[in-house]
C-alpha positions in Angstrom: 244.1 33.8 -23.8 240.3 34.4 -23.7 237.3 34.2 -26.0 233.7 35.2 -25.5 230.8 32.8 -25.9 227.6 33.6 -27.8 225.9 34.2 -24.4 228.5 36.7 -23.4 230.7 34.8 -21.0 234.5 35.2 -21.2 236.4 31.9 -21.1 240.0 31.3 -20.5 242.0 28.9 -22.6 245.6 28.0 -23.6 246.8 26.8 -27.0 250.4 25.6 -27.6 249.9 26.0 -31.4 251.7 23.9 -34.0 250.6 21.5 -36.7 250.2 18.3 -34.8 247.1 16.4 -33.9 245.0 18.6 -31.5 244.4 17.4 -27.9 241.8 19.3 -25.9 241.8 18.7 -22.2 238.9 19.4 -19.9 238.9 19.2 -16.1 236.3 18.0 -13.7 233.9 19.9 -11.5 235.8 22.6 -9.6 239.0 21.7 -11.5 241.0 24.0 -13.7 243.2 23.9 -16.8 246.2 24.3 -14.6 245.7 20.6 -13.6 246.9 19.6 -17.1 250.2 21.5 -16.9 252.4 18.4 -16.9 250.3 17.0 -19.8 250.7 20.2 -21.7 254.5 20.0 -21.5 254.7 16.3 -22.2 252.3 16.1 -25.2 253.6 19.3 -26.8 257.1 17.7 -26.7 255.6 14.7 -28.4 254.5 16.9 -31.3 250.9 17.3 -30.4 249.0 20.7 -30.3 247.6 21.0 -26.8 244.5 23.1 -25.9 243.1 23.5 -22.4 240.2 25.5 -21.2 238.5 26.6 -18.0 234.7 26.0 -17.9 232.5 28.9 -17.1 232.8 29.9 -13.4 236.0 27.8 -13.1 239.6 28.7 -13.0 240.3 32.0 -14.8 237.0 32.1 -16.7 234.3 34.6 -15.8 232.2 33.9 -12.7 228.6 33.7 -13.7 225.3 32.0 -12.7 224.3 32.0 -16.4 223.6 28.7 -18.1 225.3 26.4 -15.6 224.4 23.2 -17.4 226.4 20.3 -18.9 224.9 21.0 -22.3 226.0 24.6 -22.1 229.6 23.5 -21.3 229.5 21.3 -24.3 228.3 24.3 -26.4 231.2 26.3 -24.9 233.6 23.5 -26.1 232.1 23.6 -29.6 232.5 27.4 -29.7 236.2 27.1 -28.7 236.7 24.4 -31.4 235.0 26.7 -34.0 236.9 29.8 -32.7 240.2 28.1 -33.1 239.1 26.6 -36.5 240.0 23.1 -35.2 239.1 19.8 -36.8 239.7 16.1 -36.1 240.6 16.7 -32.5 241.0 14.3 -29.6 238.9 15.2 -26.6 240.3 14.3 -23.1 238.1 14.8 -20.1 238.5 14.1 -16.4 235.4 13.3 -14.3 232.8 16.0 -15.3 235.0 16.8 -18.2 234.2 13.3 -19.6 230.5 14.0 -19.2 230.9 17.3 -21.1 232.5 15.3 -23.9 229.5 12.9 -24.0 227.2 15.8 -24.1 229.2 17.3 -26.9 228.9 14.1 -29.0 225.2 13.9 -28.2 224.6 17.5 -29.4 227.2 18.1 -32.1 228.1 14.6 -33.4 231.5 13.1 -34.2 232.4 15.0 -37.4 235.2 17.1 -35.8 236.4 14.5 -33.3 238.9 11.7 -33.9 239.0 10.0 -30.5 237.9 10.4 -26.8 239.7 9.8 -23.5 237.4 9.6 -20.5 239.1 9.6 -17.1 237.5 8.0 -14.0 233.9 8.9 -14.7 230.7 6.8 -14.7 228.2 7.5 -17.5 225.4 7.7 -14.9 226.1 9.2 -11.5 222.9 8.5 -9.7 222.5 4.9 -8.5 219.4 3.0 -9.6 218.1 -0.6 -9.5 219.5 -1.1 -13.0 222.7 0.8 -12.3 224.6 0.4 -9.0 227.7 2.0 -10.5 227.0 5.6 -9.6 228.6 8.1 -7.3 228.9 7.1 -3.7 225.4 6.1 -2.5 223.6 8.9 -4.2 220.3 8.2 -5.8 217.2 10.1 -6.9 215.7 9.6 -3.4 218.6 11.1 -1.4 220.0 13.6 -4.0 218.9 16.8 -2.2 220.5 15.5 1.0 223.8 14.2 -0.3 224.6 16.4 -3.3 225.9 19.3 -1.1 228.4 16.9 0.6 230.2 15.7 -2.5 232.9 18.4 -2.4 233.8 17.4 1.1 235.1 14.0 0.1 238.8 13.4 -0.5 239.4 12.5 -4.1 243.0 11.4 -4.1 245.0 8.6 -2.5 248.4 9.6 -3.8 250.1 13.0 -3.3 250.2 15.5 -6.1 253.6 16.8 -7.1 254.8 19.5 -4.7 255.4 22.2 -7.4 252.1 21.7 -9.2 250.2 21.5 -5.9 251.7 24.9 -4.8 250.6 26.4 -8.1 247.1 25.0 -7.8 246.8 26.4 -4.2 248.1 29.9 -5.4 245.6 29.9 -8.3 242.7 29.0 -6.0 243.6 32.0 -3.9 243.6 34.3 -6.9 240.6 32.7 -8.5 238.5 31.0 -5.8 235.9 28.5 -6.7 232.4 29.5 -5.5 230.6 26.3 -4.6 227.3 28.0 -3.9 227.3 29.8 -7.3 228.2 26.7 -9.3 226.0 24.3 -7.3 223.3 24.2 -10.0 225.9 22.8 -12.4 226.7 20.0 -10.0 223.1 19.0 -9.7 222.6 19.1 -13.4 225.7 17.0 -13.8 224.5 14.4 -11.3 221.2 14.0 -13.1 222.6 13.0 -16.5 222.6 9.6 -18.0 225.1 9.1 -20.8 224.9 5.4 -21.2 223.0 5.5 -24.5 225.4 8.1 -25.9 228.4 6.1 -24.9 226.9 3.0 -26.6 226.3 5.0 -29.8 229.8 6.4 -30.1 231.7 4.9 -33.0 235.0 6.7 -32.3 237.9 5.0 -30.6 237.7 5.6 -26.8 240.2 5.2 -24.0 238.5 4.8 -20.6 240.9 5.2 -17.7 239.9 4.0 -14.2 241.5 4.9 -10.9 241.9 1.6 -9.0 241.6 3.3 -5.6 239.1 6.0 -6.7 236.9 6.7 -3.7 233.9 7.8 -5.8 232.8 4.4 -7.3 232.3 0.9 -6.1 235.1 -1.5 -6.9 234.9 -2.9 -10.3 232.3 -0.4 -11.6 234.2 -0.3 -14.9 233.0 -3.9 -15.7 229.5 -2.5 -16.3 230.9 0.1 -18.7 232.8 -2.4 -21.0 229.7 -3.5 -22.8 229.0 0.1 -23.7 232.3 0.6 -25.5 232.9 -0.3 -29.1 235.6 -2.7 -30.4 238.1 0.1 -31.2 238.0 1.2 -27.5 240.1 0.1 -24.6 239.9 0.2 -20.8 242.9 0.9 -18.6 243.0 0.4 -14.8 245.6 2.4 -12.9 245.7 0.3 -9.7 247.4 2.7 -7.3 245.5 5.9 -8.3 242.5 7.7 -6.8 240.1 9.9 -8.8 242.7 12.3 -10.3 244.9 10.0 -12.3 246.5 12.7 -14.3 247.7 14.4 -11.1 248.4 11.4 -9.0 250.1 9.2 -11.6 251.0 11.7 -14.4 253.7 9.5 -16.0 251.4 6.5 -16.2 248.6 8.7 -17.5 250.8 10.2 -20.2 252.2 6.8 -21.2 248.7 5.2 -21.5 247.3 8.1 -23.6 250.3 8.1 -25.9 250.0 4.3 -26.3 246.3 4.7 -27.2 247.0 7.5 -29.7 249.7 5.5 -31.3 247.4 2.5 -31.6 244.9 4.6 -33.5 247.7 6.2 -35.5 247.4 9.7 -34.2 
C-alpha cells in the first residue's frame, strides 16, 4: 500500500486492519518495514492493529533527495496517521525510528499517542562534555570525519533468523539503499538533541536497551533514566546487539506485550 505526502513523495506502508489498539512500527536509518515482519504476525495475533511504514528513500518508498530531515520524517508519520484516520496509537521506533518519534512529539504533541517504545537509541548521538552517552566516539569536532564510517560498523551480535534474513537480502537487491543519497538525513539525525523532549513526555514509555549493543558505551541507559517519567520503564536485553527486534524477537515481543498490558492497552 502507498500514500503520497504533501510534498509529493510516495511512501510505502502496511496495515493489518482491525479494531484493536494501533501499533505503528518505524525502523532505523537504512532499515525497512520488513524488519518488523515477525512483530506484525505476533501482535496481530494478539489482537492489535499493526501498521508499518518505510521512511522516504528507504525500503519500497520513493527514492528522493527532497526534505531528508528527521523533522520531515516526523511529518510523514503524522500524515500517515491522518491518512489512516488513526487515534490513540502506540509508536514503536528502533534507533533513528525512536528519534523520529521524539521529533513527532516535539512537533505535533501527544494528543494522538497513547504510549511510546524506544529501542536502543540515545536521545543525543553526539558526545559532549555533559553527555558522554552518544554514538561511538563521535562529537561535533570529528563529525565530518567519522559520520561516513557509521554504516560500516556491525550492528548485531546474534544471528538474525535465516528466513527473515533471506527476505531482507532479497528486498535489498530489489530496493537498494543509496547511502550517498540519504547521507544528509544521517547527518541531520546525528545533530539532534532530544533530551529535553524526552524529559517533557508525559506518556508511558518503554525504553529497550541491547546489552551488547556496539553503538553505545556500557551503561549509557543510566543517564537516560532521570529523563523518563514515573509511568515509564527501562528493559535491558543482555544478549542482544543493536537490533533487538531481529536478534531476540521473542524477548522483544514479550517485553512490549508486558508493557502494553501494564498500561492496559
